[in-house]
N, C-alpha and C positions, 0 to 999 in steps of 0.2 A: 504496497501500502502506500510509503516512504516516496517509493521509485513513483509514482499518480504525480507526487507534490512536485520530486527535486524534474522533474517532464514538467510540468505547471508549469513553473521557480519558473525554470529556463526558457519557452514555449514565446509565456508574457515577456521578461527578458530584450528575444528576441523582435517582439512585434515591436513594442515600447524603440528600441536600435530603430525599426524599420521606418519606421514613422518618425521620429524625428532625423534619418536621414532626408528623407520626404518633404516636410513642413524645410527642411532645410533647401530645400534641391526646388523650391518655390518658392522662395524669399529671395533667390541667389535669380531666380527668371531661368532657371532650365526650360521651363514647359513654355518659354512666352515663343509666340509663333511669328520668326521675325520675315516669310517661304510669303504671304498671304501679302503683307505691304506690296513688297518689288512690282509683283501680277497684279496686280487689282488695277492698274489706271491702262494695262492693254484689257483684260475685260470691261472695262466701265464703261463704252462704246455701249456694247452687246446687249447691259441691265438698261442704260437708258431708255434703249432702242424698244427693250422688252413691255418700260412703261406705260411708255409714250402710246405701246398696240393693246392695251390695256385702258388706256387710259383713251383711249380714239370707240372703242368698243364698247368702251362701259356710258359713252358720250350720248353714244348712239342711240341703246335704248330708248 
């Protein structure tokens, strides 16, 4: 029975360590999206055309 307590304690320690590492990575900007901003301007015209087409279709009704 004592083995279960030891394994439980070790698993909690490992889980807390991974959680701290995740929080540290998020605060350092590891998961920030740096790619989308660079290609957004390439597709911006298509998005504007789609929005204007939708507005034209809704205004005709």
